C-alpha positions in Angstrom: 22.4 -12.9 0.6 19.8 -15.5 -0.5 22.0 -16.4 -3.5 25.1 -16.7 -1.3 23.3 -19.0 1.1 22.2 -21.3 -1.7 25.8 -21.3 -3.1 27.2 -22.2 0.3 24.6 -25.0 0.7 25.4 -26.3 -2.7 29.1 -26.3 -2.0 28.7 -28.0 1.3 26.9 -30.8 -0.4 28.8 -31.0 -3.7 31.9 -29.1 -2.9 34.4 -31.8 -3.5 33.1 -32.2 -7.1 32.1 -28.7 -8.1 33.4 -26.0 -5.7 36.9 -27.2 -5.0 39.4 -24.7 -6.3 41.8 -27.1 -7.8 44.9 -27.1 -9.9 46.0 -29.5 -12.6 49.6 -30.4 -11.8 51.8 -31.9 -14.6 54.4 -34.3 -13.1 57.3 -34.9 -15.4 59.7 -37.8 -15.3 61.5 -37.1 -18.5 63.4 -34.1 -17.2 64.9 -33.3 -13.8 63.0 -31.2 -11.3 64.9 -27.9 -11.1 65.9 -25.6 -8.2 65.1 -22.1 -9.5 67.7 -20.6 -7.2 70.5 -22.5 -8.9 69.0 -23.6 -12.2 70.3 -27.1 -11.4 68.4 -30.3 -10.4 67.0 -30.8 -6.9 69.5 -32.4 -4.6 67.1 -34.7 -2.7 67.5 -38.5 -3.0 65.8 -41.5 -1.4 63.6 -39.6 1.1 59.9 -39.0 1.2 57.2 -36.7 -0.3 54.6 -35.4 2.2 51.7 -33.0 2.3 51.3 -30.9 5.5 48.5 -28.3 5.2 48.5 -26.8 1.7 52.2 -27.4 1.2 54.2 -30.3 -0.2 57.4 -31.3 1.4 60.2 -33.2 -0.3 62.8 -34.6 2.2 65.8 -36.3 0.7 69.4 -37.3 1.2 71.7 -34.6 -0.1 74.7 -36.5 -1.5 78.0 -34.9 -2.5 78.5 -34.1 -6.2 80.3 -37.4 -6.9 81.6 -38.1 -10.4 80.0 -41.1 -12.1 83.1 -43.1 -11.7 82.8 -42.9 -7.9 79.1 -43.8 -7.6 78.9 -47.3 -9.1 78.6 -49.1 -5.7 77.6 -48.4 -2.2 80.9 -49.5 -0.8 84.0 -51.3 -2.2 86.8 -53.1 -0.5 90.4 -53.0 -1.6 93.7 -51.3 -0.6 93.4 -48.8 -3.4 90.0 -47.7 -2.3 89.7 -44.9 0.3 86.5 -45.4 2.3 84.1 -43.9 2.4 83.4 -43.4 -1.3 81.9 -40.1 -2.3 78.4 -41.5 -2.0 78.9 -42.6 1.5 80.2 -39.5 3.3 79.1 -36.0 4.3 75.4 -36.6 3.5 72.8 -34.3 4.9 68.9 -34.2 4.8 67.7 -31.5 2.4 64.2 -30.1 2.3 62.3 -28.6 -0.7 58.7 -27.3 -0.6 56.1 -26.6 -3.2 52.4 -25.5 -3.4 51.8 -27.2 -6.8 54.2 -30.2 -7.0 55.9 -28.6 -10.0 57.8 -25.6 -8.7 60.2 -26.3 -5.8 62.1 -24.1 -3.4 65.0 -25.3 -1.1 64.2 -24.6 2.5 67.2 -26.2 4.1 70.3 -28.1 3.0 70.2 -30.0 6.3 67.0 -30.2 8.5 69.0 -32.4 11.0 72.1 -30.3 11.9 73.4 -33.0 14.3 74.3 -35.1 11.3 77.4 -32.9 11.2 78.3 -32.5 14.9 76.6 -35.3 16.9 79.1 -36.4 19.6 78.5 -40.2 19.0 77.9 -40.3 15.2 78.3 -37.8 12.4 78.5 -37.8 8.6 82.3 -38.1 8.6 82.1 -41.6 10.0 78.7 -42.9 9.1 76.3 -42.8 6.2 72.8 -41.5 6.5 69.8 -42.2 4.2 66.1 -42.2 3.7 64.6 -39.4 5.9 60.9 -40.2 6.5 58.7 -37.7 8.3 55.2 -37.8 9.7 53.1 -35.4 11.9 52.2 -36.4 15.4 48.9 -34.7 16.2 48.9 -35.7 19.9 52.3 -34.0 20.6 51.9 -31.4 17.8 55.3 -32.1 16.4 57.0 -33.8 13.5 59.0 -37.1 13.8 61.8 -38.0 11.4 63.1 -41.6 11.1 66.3 -42.2 9.1 68.8 -44.9 8.3 72.4 -45.0 9.6 75.1 -47.3 8.3 78.8 -47.8 9.0 81.1 -49.2 6.3 80.2 -52.8 5.8 76.6 -52.3 6.7 76.5 -52.1 10.5 74.1 -49.5 11.7 70.4 -49.0 12.5 67.6 -46.4 12.6 67.7 -43.0 14.1 64.8 -40.9 15.3 64.5 -37.1 15.6 61.7 -34.6 16.2 60.8 -30.9 15.6 58.0 -28.5 16.2 58.1 -27.5 12.5 58.1 -29.6 9.3 61.0 -27.4 8.2 63.1 -28.4 11.2 65.6 -28.1 12.7 65.1 -31.7 14.0 66.8 -32.9 17.2 68.0 -36.5 17.6 66.2 -38.6 20.3 69.1 -40.7 21.6 67.0 -43.3 23.4 69.7 -43.9 25.9 72.2 -44.7 23.1 72.6 -44.4 19.4 71.5 -45.7 17.0 68.1 -47.1 18.0 68.4 -50.8 18.5 64.8 -51.8 19.5 64.0 -53.4 16.2 65.7 -55.3 13.5 66.9 -53.6 10.4 69.3 -51.0 9.2 68.8 -50.6 5.5 65.3 -49.1 5.1 62.6 -47.2 7.0 59.2 -46.3 5.4 56.3 -44.8 7.4 52.6 -44.9 7.1 50.0 -43.1 9.2 46.4 -44.1 9.6 43.6 -41.5 9.8 43.1 -42.5 13.5 46.7 -41.5 14.2 48.3 -45.0 14.5 51.6 -45.2 12.7 53.7 -48.0 11.3 57.2 -48.5 9.9 58.4 -50.9 7.3 62.0 -52.0 7.8 64.3 -54.8 6.8 67.1 -56.9 8.1 70.1 -58.3 6.2 71.7 -60.5 8.8 71.9 -64.3 8.9 68.1 -64.5 8.5 67.2 -61.6 6.1 63.6 -60.5 6.0 61.3 -57.5 6.0 59.1 -56.4 8.9 56.3 -54.0 9.8 56.3 -52.5 13.3 53.8 -50.4 15.1 55.1 -47.1 16.6 54.5 -45.8 20.1 52.1 -42.9 20.6 54.9 -40.4 20.2 56.2 -42.2 17.0 59.7 -42.3 18.5 59.9 -46.0 19.4 58.6 -49.4 18.3 56.0 -51.3 20.5 55.1 -54.3 18.3 56.7 -56.1 15.3 55.3 -58.5 12.7 56.5 -61.9 11.8 59.2 -61.9 9.0 58.0 -61.1 5.5 59.7 -63.0 2.7 61.8 -64.6 5.3 65.3 -65.8 4.2 65.7 -63.5 1.2 67.3 -60.0 1.3 65.0 -57.4 -0.2 65.2 -53.6 0.2 63.4 -50.4 -0.8 59.7 -50.4 -1.2 57.1 -48.8 1.0 53.9 -49.4 3.0 50.3 -48.2 2.8 46.7 -49.1 3.5 43.9 -49.1 0.8 40.3 -50.3 1.2 41.1 -52.2 4.4 44.1 -54.0 2.8 47.7 -53.4 3.9 50.3 -53.3 1.2 54.1 -53.8 1.7 56.5 -53.4 -1.2 60.2 -54.1 -1.7 62.6 -55.4 -4.3 66.0 -57.1 -4.7 69.1 -55.3 -3.3 70.3 -52.8 -5.9 72.3 -50.1 -4.2 73.1 -47.1 -6.5 72.5 -49.2 -9.6 71.3 -47.4 -12.7 69.3 -50.3 -14.2 66.6 -50.1 -11.5 65.1 -52.8 -9.4 62.1 -55.0 -8.9 58.9 -54.1 -7.0 57.2 -57.0 -5.2 53.9 -56.5 -3.5 52.7 -58.4 -0.4 49.3 -57.8 1.2 47.5 -58.5 4.5 44.2 -57.6 6.1 46.0 -56.2 9.1 49.1 -54.0 9.5 51.1 -56.6 11.4 50.3 -59.4 9.0 50.6 -62.2 8.1 51.5 -60.9 4.7 51.3 -63.0 1.5 52.8 -62.4 -1.9 50.5 -60.7 -4.4 52.4 -59.6 -7.5 55.5 -58.1 -9.1 55.0 -54.8 -10.9 58.4 -53.7 -12.3 59.7 -56.3 -14.7 63.3 -57.0 -15.9 64.0 -56.5 -19.6 66.3 -58.5 -21.9 69.0 -55.8 -21.5 68.9 -56.4 -17.7 67.3 -53.0 -17.1 63.7 -52.7 -15.7 60.5 -51.4 -17.2 60.9 -48.4 -14.9 64.7 -48.0 -14.4 64.4 -46.9 -10.8 64.7 -48.4 -7.3 61.7 -47.8 -5.1 62.2 -45.9 -1.9 58.7 -45.2 -0.7 55.0 -44.8 -1.4 53.5 -41.3 -1.1 49.8 -40.5 -0.6 48.4 -37.5 -2.5 44.9 -36.2 -1.9 43.1 -34.9 -5.0 40.4 -32.2 -5.4 37.7 -34.9 -5.1 39.2 -36.0 -1.7 40.4 -39.3 -3.3 43.8 -40.6 -2.3 46.4 -41.6 -4.9 49.3 -43.8 -3.9 52.5 -42.9 -5.7 55.4 -45.1 -6.3 58.6 -43.0 -5.7 61.9 -44.3 -6.9 65.5 -43.2 -7.5 67.1 -43.2 -10.9 70.6 -43.7 -9.8 73.2 -42.6 -12.3 70.7 -40.3 -14.1 72.4 -37.1 -13.1 75.7 -35.7 -14.3 76.9 -36.1 -10.7 75.4 -38.1 -7.9 73.7 -35.3 -6.1 71.7 -34.5 -9.3 70.2 -38.0 -9.7 66.4 -37.8 -10.5 63.4 -39.3 -8.9 60.6 -41.2 -10.7 57.0 -40.7 -9.6 53.9 -42.5 -10.8 50.4 -43.3 -9.3 49.9 -46.9 -8.6 47.0 -48.4 -10.5 44.8 -51.2 -9.1 42.5 -53.9 -10.5 39.0 -54.1 -8.9 40.2 -56.9 -6.6 42.9 -54.7 -5.2 45.8 -56.2 -7.1 48.4 -53.6 -8.1 48.8 -53.3 -11.9 52.2 -53.5 -13.7 54.1 -50.3 -14.0 55.1 -48.7 -17.3 57.4 -45.8 -18.0 55.5 -42.5 -18.2 57.3 -39.3 -19.4 54.6 -37.3 -17.5 51.1 -37.5 -15.9 48.6 -35.1 -14.4 46.9 -34.9 -11.1 44.2 -32.6 -9.8 45.3 -31.1 -6.4 43.7 -28.7 -4.0 
């Protein structure tokens, strides 16, 4: 008993360094992540990677198995084109889970069933993208934000909630749909502070395009305050939001919908979540062949806790056109690296990397 007490005391002091029972996960970008039930790539695009408890959750848009000839563009005008194109109809929000970030199991093909049968909108007349989920401790539920778009770009953000991270989620109509309390209809990315405050990064492509950060209400289902425009006058999409060492980071790049060459990743920073934000750097550079160092379009930043209780911030991006059909397009993951002054370092392609997880 004496030896056990000494061990427990030692672990209570040095546990994060010596007593944590960790696992070395090898994250591969050079091959698709596979669903063992089908032997085929995961069908989860432009969503989010989250950790709830000891399980990792990968939420993503489940596209139809469009042939490559039908996934060149988001939408296309012309009398010989029947809208919506394959990439813009019948999407659902799939969920895969993992205990080690390497082996994934499909939990649901659609965690938001109302995408199929909602009386006002459904996936036969609207497109749905970018499911983003966070846990609301106060209400003990999970909140899902997502993008809705009609042909030509009209749309907004939707909100849903569930008592379980596995769903099913139920749409919060907010006296009408879609939510119209904030500008933007192309992107939604969430970040949650340790104190429970939550923020959403979104963009707007109207006559005065810009990106914004908004603070969410206590239930995370509406917006209560919005920043001034970021990069006002230029349309940027994708990206993410996070806080590190008392600095807030917002990321986005040029519009590049479904393009296989990838897109830029610009970084803006601020000492406070609602700005003002100033340009810091660009980390994904264009090459002479018009592709990018990392041929992906960013759709979020995930935060992963290691065995030493350090937090890694992962760039997550879509490699559109990498799959044999659209639903099999792969994701690219890599930890963001920082200089001592907090500036984000340039990205370079990595076939794989390792991370120590609990």
